Structure formats: C-alpha cells, structure tokens
Legacy VTK file of the C-alpha trace (Angstrom):
# vtk DataFile Version 3.0
C-alpha trace
ASCII
DATASET POLYDATA
POINTS 262 float
78.723 78.917 50.814
79.171 75.281 49.935
77.658 72.554 52.138
78.458 68.997 50.988
79.317 70.308 47.508
76.221 72.312 46.936
76.942 76.073 45.842
73.489 77.552 45.909
73.777 80.814 47.863
70.211 81.971 48.671
67.170 79.760 49.614
63.487 80.443 50.199
60.959 77.979 51.855
58.531 77.229 54.441
58.770 76.149 58.059
56.526 74.078 60.379
57.265 73.267 64.087
55.696 71.233 67.059
56.377 73.515 70.009
56.545 72.535 73.729
55.737 75.636 75.649
57.263 76.262 79.241
55.331 79.044 81.142
57.114 80.321 84.242
54.645 82.209 86.493
53.544 83.182 89.751
49.821 84.182 89.023
46.611 84.997 91.207
43.645 86.784 89.920
40.303 86.289 91.587
40.227 88.239 94.758
37.491 85.602 96.011
39.877 82.729 95.745
43.575 84.199 95.232
44.624 80.765 94.307
48.310 80.594 92.854
48.903 79.153 89.613
52.500 78.155 88.802
54.794 76.601 86.080
53.288 74.294 83.509
54.402 72.887 79.851
52.184 72.554 77.200
52.027 71.704 73.372
51.783 74.286 70.623
52.719 74.893 66.992
54.211 77.286 64.685
54.308 77.885 60.806
55.684 80.308 58.480
58.084 81.305 55.766
62.052 81.212 55.972
64.657 82.692 53.776
68.613 81.996 54.055
71.430 83.776 52.841
74.934 82.418 52.808
77.374 85.100 53.898
80.780 83.546 54.888
82.629 80.369 53.171
85.952 79.314 54.497
87.528 75.944 54.926
87.111 76.358 58.709
83.767 78.017 59.082
80.787 78.679 56.857
77.713 80.846 57.980
74.210 81.932 56.879
71.862 84.597 57.915
68.399 83.011 58.383
65.192 84.897 58.843
61.819 83.868 59.578
58.278 85.192 59.601
55.842 82.899 61.355
52.456 82.368 63.412
52.806 80.790 66.808
50.360 79.342 69.222
51.953 79.022 72.798
49.104 78.046 75.179
49.044 77.487 78.919
46.805 75.078 80.669
46.990 74.177 84.421
44.883 72.674 87.151
45.143 71.842 90.788
43.156 70.376 93.666
41.143 72.733 95.776
39.613 72.366 99.174
37.137 69.527 100.053
33.440 70.943 100.194
31.238 69.396 102.777
27.401 69.232 102.890
24.916 67.560 105.041
21.706 66.746 102.981
18.616 64.893 103.651
18.515 61.215 103.351
15.035 59.611 103.977
14.200 60.571 107.455
17.792 61.044 108.245
20.801 63.032 107.121
24.059 62.330 105.680
27.460 64.019 105.100
28.588 64.287 101.587
31.970 65.595 100.494
33.145 66.449 97.063
36.708 67.357 95.812
37.202 70.828 94.035
39.644 71.877 91.213
40.974 75.180 90.108
41.578 75.468 86.212
43.383 78.251 84.271
43.522 78.049 80.461
45.258 80.759 78.347
45.431 80.966 74.714
48.471 82.896 73.281
48.657 83.887 69.642
51.576 85.631 68.200
53.340 86.738 64.797
57.058 86.255 65.209
60.116 87.526 63.409
63.475 85.557 63.758
66.894 86.511 62.497
69.556 84.174 63.263
73.124 83.414 62.192
73.719 79.684 61.441
77.494 78.478 61.820
78.727 75.310 59.904
82.131 74.263 61.273
84.340 72.918 58.541
81.490 72.952 56.003
79.483 70.118 57.620
75.893 69.570 57.451
75.271 70.334 61.100
74.635 73.996 62.013
74.577 75.841 65.279
71.750 78.564 65.370
71.929 81.764 67.263
69.983 84.764 67.316
67.086 86.969 68.672
63.408 86.997 68.099
60.620 89.547 68.569
56.905 88.699 68.552
53.740 90.718 68.521
50.725 89.382 70.238
47.753 88.838 67.901
45.336 87.809 70.816
45.113 86.025 74.230
42.059 84.780 75.992
41.947 83.590 79.590
39.476 81.206 81.334
39.801 80.721 84.954
37.220 78.232 86.723
36.625 76.665 90.046
34.891 73.123 89.669
33.251 70.554 92.175
34.074 67.101 91.182
33.222 63.683 92.278
29.803 64.282 93.559
26.611 64.992 91.767
24.778 65.801 95.014
26.787 69.338 95.773
26.525 72.166 93.911
27.358 75.945 94.551
23.785 76.522 96.062
25.219 79.661 97.789
26.313 81.905 95.150
29.004 84.920 95.589
27.060 87.994 96.264
26.745 90.295 93.035
28.149 87.492 90.934
26.716 88.741 87.738
28.037 92.489 88.382
31.546 90.683 89.025
31.284 89.181 85.616
31.220 85.428 87.075
29.141 82.632 85.567
28.004 79.451 86.921
27.799 76.440 84.498
27.209 72.714 84.564
24.209 72.921 86.701
26.097 75.175 89.225
28.925 72.827 89.598
31.469 75.078 87.923
31.941 78.734 88.738
33.789 80.702 85.810
35.207 83.667 87.391
37.138 85.057 84.346
36.456 84.406 80.859
37.669 87.179 78.450
40.835 88.811 77.247
43.929 88.104 79.118
44.376 91.326 81.429
47.139 93.624 81.246
49.063 91.675 78.608
52.322 92.809 76.981
52.019 93.054 73.365
55.658 92.574 72.631
57.605 89.357 73.481
61.490 89.413 72.999
63.487 86.285 73.048
66.750 84.715 72.267
67.164 81.586 70.275
69.844 78.795 70.416
69.525 75.453 68.470
71.084 72.948 65.976
69.927 71.979 62.307
70.957 69.328 59.861
70.994 69.887 56.233
69.492 67.289 53.945
70.154 67.597 50.294
68.790 65.541 47.377
71.550 64.698 45.063
71.134 66.004 41.483
68.271 68.358 42.942
71.053 70.539 44.564
68.588 73.383 44.920
66.302 71.635 47.343
67.032 71.322 51.117
65.128 69.720 53.698
66.395 70.988 57.099
65.197 69.576 60.464
66.042 71.502 63.532
65.463 72.011 67.288
65.390 75.559 68.568
65.129 76.563 72.174
63.672 80.234 72.628
64.227 81.931 76.018
61.658 84.639 76.629
63.194 88.029 77.826
60.010 89.956 78.371
56.964 88.968 80.657
53.635 87.909 79.437
52.320 90.299 82.210
53.559 91.924 85.246
50.868 93.342 87.645
50.666 94.235 91.178
47.280 93.379 92.991
46.329 94.833 96.142
43.573 92.508 96.768
45.636 89.162 96.533
48.263 88.942 99.072
51.063 86.431 99.188
51.667 84.114 102.265
53.415 86.980 104.009
50.736 89.327 103.341
52.522 91.298 100.819
50.987 92.483 97.534
51.051 89.902 94.909
53.238 90.445 91.993
52.587 88.661 88.611
55.502 87.328 86.910
54.926 85.273 83.608
57.556 84.373 81.256
56.972 82.075 78.147
59.866 79.849 76.836
59.527 77.218 74.036
61.314 74.300 72.415
60.626 73.819 68.792
61.085 70.818 66.758
60.565 71.860 63.053
61.622 71.539 59.540
62.276 73.758 56.697
61.814 72.851 53.087
63.906 75.222 51.119
64.348 75.886 47.450
67.581 77.639 46.267
67.856 80.362 43.527
LINES 1 263
262 0 1 2 3 4 5 6 7 8 9 10 11 12 13 14 15 16 17 18 19 20 21 22 23 24 25 26 27 28 29 30 31 32 33 34 35 36 37 38 39 40 41 42 43 44 45 46 47 48 49 50 51 52 53 54 55 56 57 58 59 60 61 62 63 64 65 66 67 68 69 70 71 72 73 74 75 76 77 78 79 80 81 82 83 84 85 86 87 88 89 90 91 92 93 94 95 96 97 98 99 100 101 102 103 104 105 106 107 108 109 110 111 112 113 114 115 116 117 118 119 120 121 122 123 124 125 126 127 128 129 130 131 132 133 134 135 136 137 138 139 140 141 142 143 144 145 146 147 148 149 150 151 152 153 154 155 156 157 158 159 160 161 162 163 164 165 166 167 168 169 170 171 172 173 174 175 176 177 178 179 180 181 182 183 184 185 186 187 188 189 190 191 192 193 194 195 196 197 198 199 200 201 202 203 204 205 206 207 208 209 210 211 212 213 214 215 216 217 218 219 220 221 222 223 224 225 226 227 228 229 230 231 232 233 234 235 236 237 238 239 240 241 242 243 244 245 246 247 248 249 250 251 252 253 254 255 256 257 258 259 260 261
C-alpha cells in the first residue's frame, strides 16, 4: 500500500498510550455496610509492541492489518459521603455533641496483557485511517481495597469495633479512624476481557526517511465481558432482592506508534 507516496509494506514498532478508563458498575461487598459503588472514570496507561502489514492497495481504498501486544493498567477509584457520626463526649464538667462526616472508598488495580487485531482503512490513500477490530485481554492481577473513614474530626473514632473483626479480615487504621474491610485480591474476577475497538489515526512520515512513521491515534475500546458478575445473598438492593454485581470496563486511549518499515 502507498500512503502519501510511501511504498513500504510492513512495519514494526512500539506503542504507548494515556488511557481514560470508564468503569460501569453496580457493586456492593461488605455485608456490614452494603454500600453501592457506581460508575467512575480514572486515568491509566498502556505500552507495547506493534506490527502493521499492508494488505489492500487501490485508488479508492487502501487498508492495513495492525496487531499489537501490550500491557495495560486500567484502575478504578471512587468515594462517596457516608452517614454523619454523632458522639457525646466530656468537656470539662459538662458534655458536648460532636459530629463527623464519613466517607466510603473503593480502589481497584487492574493489570492486563492485551492482544489487538485491527483493520485500518485509508480512503483514497489519505493519511487519516479508520481503525476497527477486536481485542482480547488476560488479567495479570487485580487488588481491591475498600475503606470506611471518619473525616472532619480528631475526637471521634471507631471506639466500638465490629464483633469478630479480625476473623472477618477487617483492619482498623489511622488511630481507629479508618476501617479497612477488604484489602486483598479482587473477588471472583473474570480472567479474560474481550472488547471491540473503533478509532482513528494519522500517519506522519519523515520525507527522505520513508521507512519511519509516527502514528498518533485515538481508540475507544468497548468492554464486552464483565470484570465480575456475582450474586450476594447478604447484600440486598432497595427492593430487597439479591444484589447482582455488574462491572464492565471501557477505555479511551490517546496513543502514538513509532514504526519502522522493512
């Protein structure tokens, strides 16, 4: 295929991306709180190797087959305000009412190795290409931390601990102002993630150095499989039904390929 007068047919290079993650979820875990965490967007990254083979070359349409093997980090982080805690504490010979706000936090690390296989279409041999194709990812690891924190007061702590909290795997931190009720591997995770990609790229060549290309790109990946999907009998929704976890991960990658032709 020839793009802007260049006739190299095969390219190999590296890719790096800044990634905006979009986690779509309805998630509850701890039976002591059963708080609902919802959608959130965060920043991630990816890096890997790329290969491109030109497969069609006509005056109307040219196309390439692009493959990529890369590491991805697609984290989730969210927090929301909880109930106000009230305490009556001694003050000299009297008592005073102290109130403090609380906050629920959920942080999830999500590491993957991803294989992409895309068709890139170049109408009329222009430098702008349309990217379409599937992706499949395998989870390298995922860790979840869920916390309940007292904020806004140094005089209020979790002085009445949950019974059998150590046996339940809970931890108290920050002088008993933070309750960590999950800090381990993400439960019941799906170890494979399938997605479909659509995006655009732009080919920049370097004049006499026609075997080098710089290719910026924007690619949206729609997650087709769930990060997890589990029923919990001890967390019910507002109608009293068993809670179902739904968790999809989409991402929008702003990246660049540095390719060398051969």
